[in-house]
Structures are given as C-alpha cells and as structure tokens.
VOGU-3710 file (C-alpha; in Angstrom, 3 decimals, decimal comma):
1> xxxxxxxxxx> 0,000/0,000/0,000  1,247/3,488/-0,797  1,800/6,373/1,600  -0,183/9,573/1,062  0,174/13,070/2,540  -2,989/14,642/3,909  -3,998/17,924/5,520  -6,988/18,334/7,809  -9,286/21,103/6,607  -10,548/21,666/10,160
11> xxxxxxxxxx> -7,396/21,940/12,307  -4,703/22,230/9,601  -2,747/19,186/10,827  -0,599/17,601/8,087  0,064/13,884/8,292  1,162/10,866/6,287  -0,968/7,749/6,174  -0,496/4,398/4,486  -3,800/3,518/2,824  -5,061/1,898/-0,341
21> xxxxxxxxxx> -6,561/4,069/-3,067  -10,014/2,793/-2,095  -9,534/3,858/1,558  -8,374/7,422/0,833  -11,907/8,797/1,022  -12,403/7,487/4,581  -9,213/8,911/6,152  -9,665/10,799/9,435  -7,367/13,365/10,995  -5,373/11,672/13,777
31> xxxxxxxxxx> -5,323/14,930/15,756  -8,974/16,014/15,780  -10,816/13,083/14,164  -12,350/15,183/11,393  -13,125/13,419/8,123  -12,613/16,557/6,026  -9,052/15,872/4,931  -7,411/16,867/1,677  -4,814/14,761/-0,075  -1,673/16,768/-0,785
41> xxxxxxxxxx> 0,597/16,375/-3,774  3,721/14,638/-2,573  7,133/14,979/-4,137  8,750/11,626/-4,676  12,242/10,407/-5,354  13,029/7,944/-8,090  16,682/6,912/-7,921  18,405/7,935/-11,099  15,476/9,824/-12,575  16,684/12,675/-14,720
51> xxxxxxxxxx> 15,077/15,283/-16,879  16,019/15,742/-20,496  15,685/12,104/-21,512  19,096/11,029/-20,261  19,521/7,325/-19,746  19,993/5,793/-16,332  22,286/3,021/-15,228  22,354/1,372/-11,776  25,874/2,614/-11,167  24,586/6,208/-11,417
61> xxxxxxxxxx> 22,265/5,681/-8,441  24,626/3,849/-6,143  27,712/5,888/-6,869  29,784/3,022/-8,192  29,356/0,686/-5,247  30,391/-2,953/-5,662  26,812/-4,072/-6,300  26,197/-1,862/-9,335  25,438/-3,808/-12,449  25,104/-7,181/-10,732
71> x> 22,032/-9,326/-10,675
//
C-alpha cells in the first residue's frame, strides 16, 4: 500500500498515512478526528530519474558501489 500526505481542513494538521486508493476517502485526521481531509501532492524520489531524456544506469544511483550492475 502506498503512503499519502494529507492535511486536515478543520485543524490544519498535516500527516502521512499508508492507505489503499479505495480507503483514501475514509481517512480521518489523527489529531482532531475530522473526516474533512485533503490529499496533498507529494514529491517523490526515483533513484536515477533525470530530466532531459538522459539514460539511467544502476551505477549512477549507487555511486559506483560494488553491487552496481550485478544481478
């Protein structure tokens, strides 16, 4: 299940919750219990992702460690 960032529209508390896509509509604020929560856009990190269409190799992400390129 993925993690999602939420913000309570009542008390303003921001929190992260691990829920399925189907359960997102039933999330409650852990601080005040309100069901009026808004899902926030979350930045994510993809190892080796680059803009401009550059290619990616495993050694780029792990900095040349001994495991790069094995497996």
